[in-house]
LONUDREN-661143 format. One record per residue (C-alpha): residue number from 1; residue in three letters; chain; y negated, x, z negated. Coordinates in nm, 2 decimals. Last residue first. Layout:
REM LONUDREN-661143
 pos code unit      Y      X      Z
 NUM  ala    A      Y      X      Z
...
***
This chain:
REM LONUDREN-661143
 pos code unit      Y      X      Z
 512  unk    A  -7.03   5.99  -9.96
 511  unk    A  -6.90   5.67 -10.13
 510  unk    A  -7.07   5.35 -10.03
 509  unk    A  -7.36   5.19 -10.22
 508  unk    A  -7.60   5.43 -10.05
 507  unk    A  -7.90   5.58 -10.21
 506  unk    A  -8.21   5.58  -9.99
 505  unk    A  -8.29   5.93  -9.87
 504  unk    A  -8.08   5.89  -9.55
 503  unk    A  -8.38   5.80  -9.34
 502  unk    A  -8.53   6.15  -9.41
 501  unk    A  -8.22   6.31  -9.27
 500  unk    A  -8.29   6.12  -8.94
 499  unk    A  -8.59   6.35  -8.89
 498  unk    A  -8.36   6.65  -8.88
 497  unk    A  -8.16   6.48  -8.61
 496  unk    A  -8.47   6.39  -8.42
 495  unk    A  -8.58   6.75  -8.43
 494  unk    A  -8.24   6.86  -8.30
 493  unk    A  -8.25   6.61  -8.02
 492  unk    A  -8.61   6.71  -7.92
 491  unk    A  -8.50   7.07  -7.91
 490  unk    A  -8.22   6.98  -7.67
 489  unk    A  -8.45   6.77  -7.45
 488  unk    A  -8.71   7.05  -7.41
 487  unk    A  -9.07   6.90  -7.43
 486  unk    A  -9.09   6.98  -7.80
 485  unk    A  -9.08   7.35  -7.70
 484  unk    A  -9.43   7.31  -7.55
 483  unk    A  -9.57   7.23  -7.89
 482  unk    A  -9.39   7.53  -8.04
 481  unk    A  -9.53   7.76  -7.78
 480  unk    A  -9.88   7.63  -7.81
 479  unk    A  -9.88   7.66  -8.19
 478  unk    A  -9.76   8.02  -8.18
 477  unk    A -10.04   8.11  -7.94
 476  unk    A -10.30   7.94  -8.16
 475  unk    A -10.17   8.11  -8.48
 474  unk    A -10.17   8.45  -8.31
 473  unk    A -10.53   8.40  -8.17
 472  unk    A -10.65   8.29  -8.52
 471  unk    A -10.50   8.59  -8.70
 470  unk    A -10.63   8.84  -8.45
 469  unk    A -10.97   8.66  -8.47
 468  unk    A -10.98   8.71  -8.85
 467  unk    A -10.89   9.08  -8.82
 466  unk    A -11.17   9.15  -8.58
 465  unk    A -11.10   9.35  -8.26
 464  unk    A -10.94   9.08  -8.05
 463  unk    A -10.72   9.23  -7.77
 462  unk    A -10.72   8.92  -7.53
 461  unk    A -10.45   9.06  -7.30
 460  unk    A -10.25   9.26  -7.56
 459  unk    A -10.28   8.97  -7.81
 458  unk    A -10.16   8.72  -7.55
 457  unk    A  -9.86   8.93  -7.46
 456  unk    A  -9.77   8.97  -7.83
 455  unk    A  -9.80   8.59  -7.88
 454  unk    A  -9.57   8.52  -7.59
 453  unk    A  -9.31   8.76  -7.71
 452  unk    A  -9.31   8.62  -8.06
 451  unk    A  -9.32   8.26  -7.95
 450  unk    A  -9.03   8.31  -7.71
 449  unk    A  -8.83   8.47  -8.00
 448  unk    A  -8.92   8.17  -8.22
 447  unk    A  -8.80   7.92  -7.97
 446  unk    A  -8.48   8.10  -7.92
 445  unk    A  -8.41   8.13  -8.30
 444  unk    A  -8.48   7.76  -8.36
 443  unk    A  -8.27   7.66  -8.06
 442  unk    A  -7.96   7.87  -8.11
 441  unk    A  -7.92   7.83  -8.49
 440  unk    A  -7.65   7.56  -8.50
 439  unk    A  -7.49   7.67  -8.17
 438  unk    A  -7.45   8.02  -8.30
 437  unk    A  -7.29   7.89  -8.62
 436  unk    A  -7.03   7.69  -8.41
 435  unk    A  -6.96   8.01  -8.20
 434  unk    A  -6.93   8.23  -8.51
 433  unk    A  -6.67   7.99  -8.65
 432  unk    A  -6.64   7.75  -8.93
 431  unk    A  -6.33   7.53  -8.99
 430  unk    A  -6.25   7.73  -9.30
 429  unk    A  -5.98   7.97  -9.41
 428  unk    A  -6.17   8.27  -9.29
 427  unk    A  -6.54   8.20  -9.23
 426  unk    A  -6.66   8.47  -9.47
 425  unk    A  -6.47   8.75  -9.28
 424  unk    A  -6.63   8.65  -8.95
 423  unk    A  -6.97   8.62  -9.12
 422  unk    A  -6.96   8.97  -9.26
 421  unk    A  -6.82   9.11  -8.93
 420  unk    A  -7.11   8.95  -8.74
 419  unk    A  -7.37   9.07  -9.00
 418  unk    A  -7.28   9.44  -9.00
 417  unk    A  -7.50   9.55  -8.71
 416  unk    A  -7.79   9.33  -8.82
 415  unk    A  -7.77   9.47  -9.17
 414  unk    A  -7.76   9.83  -9.05
 413  unk    A  -8.06   9.78  -8.82
 412  unk    A  -8.27   9.64  -9.11
 411  unk    A  -8.18   9.92  -9.35
 410  unk    A  -8.25  10.19  -9.09
 409  unk    A  -8.59  10.04  -9.01
 408  unk    A  -8.71   9.99  -9.37
 407  unk    A  -8.59  10.33  -9.48
 406  unk    A  -8.75  10.51  -9.19
 405  unk    A  -9.08  10.33  -9.25
 404  unk    A  -9.07  10.44  -9.61
 403  unk    A  -9.06  10.80  -9.51
 402  unk    A  -8.85  10.97  -9.24
 401  unk    A  -8.65  11.17  -9.49
 400  unk    A  -8.54  10.84  -9.65
 399  unk    A  -8.39  10.68  -9.33
 398  unk    A  -8.04  10.82  -9.38
 397  unk    A  -8.05  10.74  -9.75
 396  unk    A  -8.14  10.38  -9.67
 395  unk    A  -7.85  10.36  -9.42
 394  unk    A  -7.61  10.50  -9.68
 393  unk    A  -7.71  10.22  -9.92
 392  unk    A  -7.63   9.97  -9.64
 391  unk    A  -7.29  10.11  -9.59
 390  unk    A  -7.22  10.12  -9.97
 389  unk    A  -7.31   9.75  -9.98
 388  unk    A  -7.08   9.63  -9.70
 387  unk    A  -6.74   9.73  -9.85
 386  unk    A  -6.79   9.63 -10.21
 385  unk    A  -6.97   9.32 -10.08
 384  unk    A  -6.66   9.20  -9.90
 383  unk    A  -6.42   9.27 -10.18
 382  unk    A  -6.65   9.09 -10.43
 381  unk    A  -6.68   8.79 -10.21
 380  unk    A  -6.30   8.79 -10.17
 379  unk    A  -6.26   8.78 -10.55
 378  unk    A  -6.51   8.50 -10.59
 377  unk    A  -6.32   8.27 -10.36
 376  unk    A  -6.36   7.96 -10.58
 375  unk    A  -6.44   7.74 -10.27
 374  unk    A  -6.80   7.67 -10.38
 373  unk    A  -6.85   8.04 -10.47
 372  unk    A  -6.73   8.19 -10.14
 371  unk    A  -6.91   7.94  -9.92
 370  unk    A  -7.24   7.95 -10.11
 369  unk    A  -7.23   8.33 -10.10
 368  unk    A  -7.22   8.32  -9.72
 367  unk    A  -7.57   8.15  -9.73
 366  unk    A  -7.73   8.46  -9.87
 365  unk    A  -7.61   8.67  -9.58
 364  unk    A  -7.74   8.41  -9.34
 363  unk    A  -8.09   8.43  -9.49
 362  unk    A  -8.09   8.81  -9.51
 361  unk    A  -7.98   8.82  -9.14
 360  unk    A  -8.27   8.59  -9.06
 359  unk    A  -8.51   8.85  -9.21
 358  unk    A  -8.35   9.15  -9.04
 357  unk    A  -8.64   9.24  -8.81
 356  unk    A  -8.88   9.14  -9.09
 355  unk    A  -8.82   9.47  -9.27
 354  unk    A  -8.97   9.66  -8.98
 353  unk    A  -9.27   9.42  -8.96
 352  unk    A  -9.33   9.44  -9.34
 351  unk    A  -9.33   9.82  -9.33
 350  unk    A  -9.58   9.81  -9.04
 349  unk    A  -9.81   9.59  -9.26
 348  unk    A  -9.78   9.78  -9.59
 347  unk    A -10.02  10.05  -9.46
 346  unk    A -10.30   9.80  -9.47
 345  unk    A -10.26   9.74  -9.85
 344  unk    A -10.59   9.91  -9.95
 343  unk    A -10.76   9.69  -9.70
 342  unk    A -10.72   9.37  -9.91
 341  unk    A -10.43   9.16 -10.02
 340  unk    A -10.47   8.83  -9.84
 339  unk    A -10.69   8.92  -9.55
 338  unk    A -10.54   9.27  -9.50
 337  unk    A -10.18   9.14  -9.53
 336  unk    A -10.23   8.85  -9.29
 335  unk    A -10.43   9.05  -9.04
 334  unk    A -10.16   9.32  -9.03
 333  unk    A  -9.85   9.11  -9.04
 332  unk    A  -9.96   8.87  -8.76
 331  unk    A  -9.67   8.92  -8.52
 330  unk    A  -9.40   8.96  -8.79
 329  unk    A  -9.56   8.69  -9.01
 328  unk    A  -9.54   8.44  -8.72
 327  unk    A  -9.17   8.52  -8.66
 326  unk    A  -9.08   8.51  -9.03
 325  unk    A  -9.24   8.17  -9.09
 324  unk    A  -9.11   8.02  -8.76
 323  unk    A  -8.76   8.14  -8.85
 322  unk    A  -8.76   8.00  -9.21
 321  unk    A  -8.79   7.62  -9.16
 320  unk    A  -8.58   7.58  -8.84
 319  unk    A  -8.34   7.83  -8.99
 318  unk    A  -8.31   7.63  -9.31
 317  unk    A  -8.25   7.30  -9.13
 316  unk    A  -7.98   7.44  -8.90
 315  unk    A  -7.82   7.62  -9.20
 314  unk    A  -7.79   7.30  -9.40
 313  unk    A  -7.65   7.11  -9.10
 312  unk    A  -7.40   7.39  -9.04
 311  unk    A  -7.29   7.39  -9.41
 310  unk    A  -7.25   7.01  -9.42
 309  unk    A  -7.04   7.00  -9.11
 308  unk    A  -6.81   7.29  -9.23
 307  unk    A  -6.74   7.12  -9.56
 306  unk    A  -6.71   6.77  -9.40
 305  unk    A  -6.44   6.91  -9.16
 304  unk    A  -6.26   7.11  -9.43
 303  unk    A  -6.23   6.83  -9.69
 302  unk    A  -6.10   6.99 -10.01
 301  unk    A  -6.43   7.18 -10.07
 300  unk    A  -6.62   6.85 -10.09
 299  unk    A  -6.74   6.86 -10.45
 298  unk    A  -6.79   7.23 -10.44
 297  unk    A  -6.99   7.20 -10.12
 296  unk    A  -7.23   6.97 -10.30
 295  unk    A  -7.26   7.19 -10.62
 294  unk    A  -7.31   7.50 -10.40
 293  unk    A  -7.55   7.35 -10.14
 292  unk    A  -7.81   7.21 -10.37
 291  unk    A  -7.88   7.52 -10.58
 290  unk    A  -7.82   7.72 -10.26
 289  unk    A  -8.11   7.54 -10.09
 288  unk    A  -8.31   7.64 -10.39
 287  unk    A  -8.22   8.00 -10.33
 286  unk    A  -8.26   7.98  -9.95
 285  unk    A  -8.61   7.85  -9.95
 284  unk    A  -8.82   8.02 -10.23
 283  unk    A  -8.61   8.33 -10.22
 282  unk    A  -8.63   8.37  -9.85
 281  unk    A  -8.99   8.27  -9.83
 280  unk    A  -9.08   8.53 -10.09
 279  unk    A  -8.83   8.79  -9.95
 278  unk    A  -9.07   8.92  -9.69
 277  unk    A  -9.37   8.94  -9.92
 276  unk    A  -9.14   9.11 -10.18
 275  unk    A  -9.04   9.37  -9.92
 274  unk    A  -9.40   9.44  -9.82
 273  unk    A  -9.50   9.47 -10.19
 272  unk    A  -9.20   9.69 -10.26
 271  unk    A  -9.28   9.93  -9.98
 270  unk    A  -9.65   9.96 -10.06
 269  unk    A  -9.58  10.01 -10.43
 268  unk    A  -9.30  10.25 -10.36
 267  unk    A  -9.53  10.46 -10.15
 266  unk    A  -9.77  10.49 -10.45
 265  unk    A  -9.52  10.52 -10.73
 264  unk    A  -9.34  10.83 -10.62
 263  unk    A  -9.19  10.97 -10.29
 262  unk    A  -8.83  11.07 -10.36
 261  unk    A  -8.74  10.90 -10.69
 260  unk    A  -8.94  10.59 -10.62
 259  unk    A  -8.82  10.58 -10.26
 258  unk    A  -8.46  10.62 -10.36
 257  unk    A  -8.48  10.36 -10.64
 256  unk    A  -8.66  10.12 -10.42
 255  unk    A  -8.40  10.16 -10.14
 254  unk    A  -8.12  10.12 -10.38
 253  unk    A  -8.26   9.80 -10.53
 252  unk    A  -8.11   9.55 -10.28
 251  unk    A  -7.78   9.73 -10.25
 250  unk    A  -7.74   9.78 -10.62
 249  unk    A  -7.83   9.41 -10.67
 248  unk    A  -7.57   9.30 -10.42
 247  unk    A  -7.31   9.51 -10.60
 246  unk    A  -7.41   9.35 -10.93
 245  unk    A  -7.41   9.01 -10.78
 244  unk    A  -7.05   9.06 -10.67
 243  unk    A  -6.96   9.19 -11.01
 242  unk    A  -7.12   8.88 -11.16
 241  unk    A  -6.92   8.66 -10.92
 240  unk    A  -6.60   8.84 -11.00
 239  unk    A  -6.67   8.81 -11.37
 238  unk    A  -6.75   8.44 -11.33
 237  unk    A  -6.41   8.37 -11.18
 236  unk    A  -6.24   8.57 -11.46
 235  unk    A  -6.46   8.41 -11.72
 234  unk    A  -6.36   8.07 -11.58
 233  unk    A  -5.99   8.16 -11.58
 232  unk    A  -6.02   8.28 -11.94
 231  unk    A  -6.21   7.97 -12.05
 230  unk    A  -5.93   7.78 -12.21
 229  unk    A  -6.11   7.66 -12.52
 228  unk    A  -5.81   7.76 -12.73
 227  unk    A  -6.01   7.92 -13.00
 226  unk    A  -6.33   7.76 -13.10
 225  unk    A  -6.70   7.86 -13.07
 224  unk    A  -6.94   7.67 -13.30
 223  unk    A  -7.12   7.39 -13.13
 222  unk    A  -7.35   7.40 -12.83
 221  unk    A  -7.58   7.11 -12.75
 220  unk    A  -7.57   6.88 -12.45
 219  unk    A  -7.85   6.62 -12.42
 218  unk    A  -8.03   6.81 -12.14
 217  unk    A  -8.40   6.83 -12.05
 216  unk    A  -8.51   6.94 -12.39
 215  unk    A  -8.32   7.27 -12.35
 214  unk    A  -8.45   7.37 -12.01
 213  unk    A  -8.82   7.37 -12.11
 212  unk    A  -8.80   7.66 -12.36
 211  unk    A  -8.58   7.87 -12.13
 210  unk    A  -8.81   7.83 -11.83
 209  unk    A  -9.11   7.90 -12.05
 208  unk    A  -8.96   8.22 -12.18
 207  unk    A  -8.86   8.33 -11.83
 206  unk    A  -9.21   8.28 -11.69
 205  unk    A  -9.38   8.44 -11.99
 204  unk    A  -9.16   8.75 -11.95
 203  unk    A  -9.20   8.75 -11.57
 202  unk    A  -9.58   8.76 -11.60
 201  unk    A  -9.61   9.01 -11.88
 200  unk    A  -9.49   9.32 -11.69
 199  unk    A  -9.73   9.25 -11.40
 198  unk    A -10.02   9.21 -11.64
 197  unk    A  -9.92   9.52 -11.82
 196  unk    A  -9.98   9.71 -11.49
 195  unk    A -10.35   9.70 -11.55
 194  unk    A -10.47   9.53 -11.87
 193  unk    A -10.83   9.54 -11.75
 192  unk    A -10.96   9.20 -11.83
 191  unk    A -10.90   9.08 -11.48
 190  unk    A -10.54   9.19 -11.50
 189  unk    A -10.48   9.01 -11.83
 188  unk    A -10.64   8.69 -11.69
 187  unk    A -10.43   8.71 -11.37
 186  unk    A -10.11   8.74 -11.58
 185  unk    A -10.21   8.45 -11.80
 184  unk    A -10.29   8.23 -11.50
 183  unk    A  -9.95   8.32 -11.34
 182  unk    A  -9.73   8.25 -11.64
 181  unk    A  -9.83   7.89 -11.72
 180  unk    A  -9.84   7.74 -11.38
 179  unk    A  -9.53   7.94 -11.29
 178  unk    A  -9.33   7.79 -11.57
 177  unk    A  -9.46   7.44 -11.50
 176  unk    A  -9.35   7.47 -11.14
 175  unk    A  -9.00   7.58 -11.25
 174  unk    A  -8.95   7.31 -11.51
 173  unk    A  -9.08   7.03 -11.29
 172  unk    A  -8.85   7.14 -11.01
 171  unk    A  -8.55   7.17 -11.23
 170  unk    A  -8.60   6.82 -11.37
 169  unk    A  -8.64   6.68 -11.02
 168  unk    A  -8.33   6.87 -10.91
 167  unk    A  -8.09   6.70 -11.15
 166  unk    A  -7.78   6.77 -10.94
 165  unk    A  -7.56   6.72 -11.24
 164  unk    A  -7.41   7.06 -11.20
 163  unk    A  -7.76   7.20 -11.14
 162  unk    A  -7.88   7.07 -11.47
 161  unk    A  -7.56   7.18 -11.64
 160  unk    A  -7.60   7.54 -11.50
 159  unk    A  -7.96   7.56 -11.63
 158  unk    A  -7.86   7.45 -11.98
 157  unk    A  -7.57   7.71 -11.95
 156  unk    A  -7.78   8.01 -11.85
 155  unk    A  -8.10   7.96 -12.06
 154  unk    A  -8.02   8.13 -12.39
 153  unk    A  -7.88   8.44 -12.21
 152  unk    A  -8.19   8.45 -11.98
 151  unk    A  -8.43   8.46 -12.27
 150  unk    A  -8.24   8.75 -12.43
 149  unk    A  -8.23   8.93 -12.09
 148  unk    A  -8.60   8.88 -12.04
 147  unk    A  -8.67   9.07 -12.36
 146  unk    A  -8.58   9.40 -12.20
 145  unk    A  -8.91   9.40 -12.01
 144  unk    A  -9.09   9.50 -12.33
 143  unk    A  -8.88   9.81 -12.38
 142  unk    A  -8.87   9.90 -12.01
 141  unk    A  -9.25   9.90 -11.98
 140  unk    A  -9.28  10.10 -12.30
 139  unk    A  -9.06  10.38 -12.16
 138  unk    A  -9.20  10.36 -11.81
 137  unk    A  -9.53  10.51 -11.92
 136  unk    A  -9.35  10.85 -11.96
 135  unk    A  -9.33  10.90 -11.58
 134  unk    A  -9.09  11.14 -11.42
 133  unk    A  -8.88  10.87 -11.25
 132  unk    A  -8.55  10.98 -11.41
 131  unk    A  -8.73  11.08 -11.74
 130  unk    A  -8.89  10.74 -11.78
 129  unk    A  -8.56  10.56 -11.71
 128  unk    A  -8.38  10.78 -11.97
 127  unk    A  -8.65  10.70 -12.23
 126  unk    A  -8.59  10.32 -12.17
 125  unk    A  -8.21  10.35 -12.19
 124  unk    A  -8.18  10.24 -12.56
 123  unk    A  -8.41   9.95 -12.50
 122  unk    A  -8.22   9.85 -12.19
 121  unk    A  -7.89   9.86 -12.39
 120  unk    A  -8.04   9.64 -12.67
 119  unk    A  -8.15   9.38 -12.42
 118  unk    A  -7.82   9.39 -12.23
 117  unk    A  -7.63   9.33 -12.55
 116  unk    A  -7.85   9.03 -12.65
 115  unk    A  -7.81   8.88 -12.30
 114  unk    A  -7.43   8.94 -12.30
 113  unk    A  -7.39   8.78 -12.65
 112  unk    A  -7.60   8.48 -12.54
 111  unk    A  -7.39   8.44 -12.23
 110  unk    A  -7.06   8.46 -12.42
 109  unk    A  -7.20   8.21 -12.68
 108  unk    A  -7.29   7.96 -12.40
 107  unk    A  -6.95   8.01 -12.22
 106  unk    A  -6.77   7.91 -12.54
 105  unk    A  -6.98   7.60 -12.58
 104  unk    A  -6.93   7.50 -12.22
 103  unk    A  -6.55   7.53 -12.27
 102  unk    A  -6.55   7.34 -12.60
 101  unk    A  -6.75   7.05 -12.44
 100  unk    A  -6.51   7.02 -12.16
  99  unk    A  -6.51   7.09 -11.78
  98  unk    A  -6.37   6.92 -11.48
  97  unk    A  -6.44   7.00 -11.11
  96  unk    A  -6.55   7.36 -11.20
  95  unk    A  -6.81   7.50 -10.95
  94  unk    A  -7.12   7.44 -11.16
  93  unk    A  -6.98   7.58 -11.48
  92  unk    A  -6.83   7.88 -11.30
  91  unk    A  -7.15   7.94 -11.12
  90  unk    A  -7.34   7.95 -11.45
  89  unk    A  -7.07   8.18 -11.58
  88  unk    A  -7.14   8.45 -11.32
  87  unk    A  -7.15   8.70 -11.60
  86  unk    A  -7.49   8.55 -11.70
  85  unk    A  -7.69   8.87 -11.74
  84  unk    A  -7.45   9.07 -11.53
  83  unk    A  -7.68   9.09 -11.22
  82  unk    A  -7.97   9.14 -11.45
  81  unk    A  -7.82   9.48 -11.55
  80  unk    A  -7.88   9.61 -11.20
  79  unk    A  -8.23   9.44 -11.20
  78  unk    A  -8.32   9.65 -11.50
  77  unk    A  -8.31   9.96 -11.29
  76  unk    A  -8.50   9.83 -10.99
  75  unk    A  -8.73   9.64 -11.23
  74  unk    A  -8.83   9.96 -11.40
  73  unk    A  -8.94  10.14 -11.08
  72  unk    A  -9.10   9.82 -10.95
  71  unk    A  -9.33   9.81 -11.25
  70  unk    A  -9.46  10.15 -11.17
  69  unk    A  -9.49  10.08 -10.80
  68  unk    A  -9.70   9.77 -10.86
  67  unk    A  -9.94   9.98 -11.06
  66  unk    A  -9.94  10.25 -10.79
  65  unk    A -10.04   9.99 -10.53
  64  unk    A -10.36   9.93 -10.73
  63  unk    A -10.46   9.62 -10.93
  62  unk    A -10.72   9.35 -10.91
  61  unk    A -10.70   9.28 -10.54
  60  unk    A -10.32   9.28 -10.54
  59  unk    A -10.33   9.06 -10.86
  58  unk    A -10.53   8.79 -10.68
  57  unk    A -10.34   8.78 -10.36
  56  unk    A -10.00   8.80 -10.53
  55  unk    A -10.09   8.53 -10.79
  54  unk    A -10.23   8.30 -10.52
  53  unk    A  -9.92   8.35 -10.31
  52  unk    A  -9.70   8.28 -10.62
  51  unk    A  -9.88   7.95 -10.68
  50  unk    A  -9.86   7.85 -10.32
  49  unk    A  -9.50   7.96 -10.30
  48  unk    A  -9.42   7.75 -10.61
  47  unk    A  -9.57   7.44 -10.45
  46  unk    A  -9.36   7.49 -10.14
  45  unk    A  -9.06   7.56 -10.37
  44  unk    A  -9.10   7.22 -10.52
  43  unk    A  -9.13   7.05 -10.18
  42  unk    A  -8.83   7.24 -10.05
  41  unk    A  -8.64   7.16 -10.37
  40  unk    A  -8.72   6.79 -10.34
  39  unk    A  -8.61   6.80  -9.98
  38  unk    A  -8.28   6.96 -10.07
  37  unk    A  -8.23   6.73 -10.37
  36  unk    A  -8.29   6.42 -10.16
  35  unk    A  -8.04   6.54  -9.90
  34  unk    A  -7.78   6.64 -10.17
  33  unk    A  -7.83   6.32 -10.36
  32  unk    A  -7.80   6.11 -10.05
  31  unk    A  -7.48   6.29  -9.94
  30  unk    A  -7.32   6.26 -10.29
  29  unk    A  -7.40   5.90 -10.33
  28  unk    A  -7.10   5.74 -10.50
  27  unk    A  -6.95   6.09 -10.57
  26  unk    A  -7.22   6.18 -10.83
  25  unk    A  -7.08   5.94 -11.09
  24  unk    A  -6.77   6.15 -11.12
  23  unk    A  -6.97   6.47 -11.21
  22  unk    A  -6.89   6.48 -11.59
  21  unk    A  -7.05   6.74 -11.82
  20  unk    A  -7.40   6.61 -11.88
  19  unk    A  -7.26   6.26 -11.90
  18  unk    A  -7.02   6.38 -12.17
  17  unk    A  -7.31   6.45 -12.39
  16  unk    A  -7.44   6.10 -12.37
  15  unk    A  -7.09   5.97 -12.45
  14  unk    A  -7.06   6.20 -12.75
  13  unk    A  -7.41   6.10 -12.87
  12  unk    A  -7.31   5.73 -12.84
  11  unk    A  -6.98   5.80 -13.02
  10  unk    A  -7.17   5.97 -13.31
   9  unk    A  -7.42   5.69 -13.33
   8  unk    A  -7.14   5.43 -13.33
   7  unk    A  -6.96   5.61 -13.60
   6  unk    A  -7.27   5.62 -13.81
   5  unk    A  -7.32   5.25 -13.76
   4  unk    A  -6.96   5.19 -13.88
   3  unk    A  -7.03   5.41 -14.18
   2  unk    A  -7.33   5.20 -14.27
   1  unk    A  -7.59   5.43 -14.43
***
């Protein structure tokens, strides 16, 4: 082979690899990329919500609440380890302005070692988990579930590079394909009598498919680890992020752990299904929005005015999207849950309503993480969560003697009470204030509150007996309120502003 040709091939491969690491080309159309990425993510997550909803409806009718409770017992424990699965190194890769091949390679091997270690640790602790919840079936569930850590360790850096390059179409294709493969297999297993194993298998197949599809989408490949890669600061940053996620995970899973230990699989199945239904729109909207917001905010972190403006525009769009969903589900919780999941899940409806009280608080809490990570303030994030999370866990314990309703109510009220202080601390060092945030969310929140009150009054007056008519009346009342709100000039201005985002989808020749 011609040595000059070989040199050209190696140089070409190196240049192609460098494109996966450099972000200079993104600056020419950063605003357009972020807007298009946001809308693409919303479209993608809409498709994923439909697939997940179909899975939830079908599996809930094929399986019992106790089956969901068994899997929730294991996932609450393994979820704690999941927070350390990538050691925050995906965020370190995304947030870093400049990064080298050696650094990404070093981070890849660290992630793989962590994933393998967590898998072995979970296997070793599987009998302990079974004894803690007093159910021997949990041993085998934990053993099989541990494989997700290995798949995750292999996927972290390819996933981070796709997000760093704002390749949201590739991410959307990967995620939809993963759901499209995992969900039918899980439903088939449940239909053929596999029971709770169908729920155990679905995330395994999903994570394996994600990992398998991520690698062909990037040109970067890891080499052998080398000394002097200078990743200590990145690992320190990622370690703070991972510790923060660990604290968040403890907080989010503490209610499940307490209910599972105190009340057993049945009540935990009802509570966890209600919580998962609430978090479905949160995870499918705020998480992809964060995938767009973090790399975008990272690129403009040195411009305080643009930084604040972008965050407020993003929050305004997200609240206009989420608030109507939460509000409608709050009013129509019982007919929605019964029609979707079946009558055996009727008792989950009041739990869902109590959890929905703090739904927008969950959204705003998630958005604060964007600000900390994009500015490299991982230590402050850890400090904040270390103070807030114990208070929330205490609120769950206070509500535990009053059953799953008590846990849901006390947790929601605690989050609402803590939220102003959380936001005030988060906004330090930025041009953001509580007043500016309040103006950004005023109209969507106000319209939704009016819609909830109006719908409740209509339901009291009409009092439909049949579940289907309750849902229909609720939907009609909501539609009327939102149509009437379009007559308000201020609401018209916000809707027009959101529509203008669509006009900005065409790439600009000017810098963002």
